N, C-alpha and C positions, 0 to 999 in steps of 0.2 A: 516439744514431741523428742520424743525418747526412741533413736536410731541408734540399734547393736552395731559396731564397724564392725566386728568382727565376727563369724559364727561363731557361736558356745562350742561348735564338739568342732570342728574341722581346723577352729581360725584363720579362715578364710576372708579373704575383705569384702564383705558385702556394702557395707555404707553409703559405697560409691555409685551403684545401681537404683539405690531406691528410689531418689527422684524418678528419672526412666520408669520403673516397675510402674511408680503409683499411677506416670503423666498418659502411661498407654492402657493402663487397667479404665481408667476412669478413658482414654477416648474411644474404647470399645474393645480391645483385643483382647481377645482368650488369654487367664494363665497361663494355662501349660503354656505356652507361643511363647511368651511376652518369659517369660523363667528358661526356657532353649536360649531363644537367641541371646540370652541376657549370658549365657556361659554359666547358667547355674549348674549343674548336672548332677551333684549328690542330693540327696535327697534334707539330709540335715540344713544343710544351705539355703531348701528347696521354701524347709518348712519355718524359717526363720523371715525368709520376705511374706510367707505368705502370713505369716503367723502377727510376723508385729501393728500395734495398735497403735493409733492414736492420741494420746494418752490427756495433751493439752486442749483437745475434741473435747475432750468430755468433764474436765473438771474444771474448764473455763466456764460456764454454765453456774458452779454452786459457789464459786467468787463471785460475782452477777451479783446470783444473791443473798450470802450474808452482807455486799456492797451497801443494800438496797434495804435491806434489814438495818445493819447499824443505820441507815441514815435515819429510817423511817423513825429508835428512837433515837436519837441526837435529835428530832427535832417535838417529836413530846415530851424532850425534858428540856427543851427549854422555854 
């Protein structure tokens, strides 16, 4: 997962708050209240937290499909 260490706009440190943010969101808390309690008041920092996407979870299925296809081709060649 690629988490920005700092806000791109203001430079505020946000990476240390990301795990807590994700855990509390998954537990069912409202994002607005979680961001407020974490001390993220600027809209640029809030944007960074709200728009961070777990890219590895999206890439893994493609990698697994490539590996399966590779194994199929290898078995056909033998």
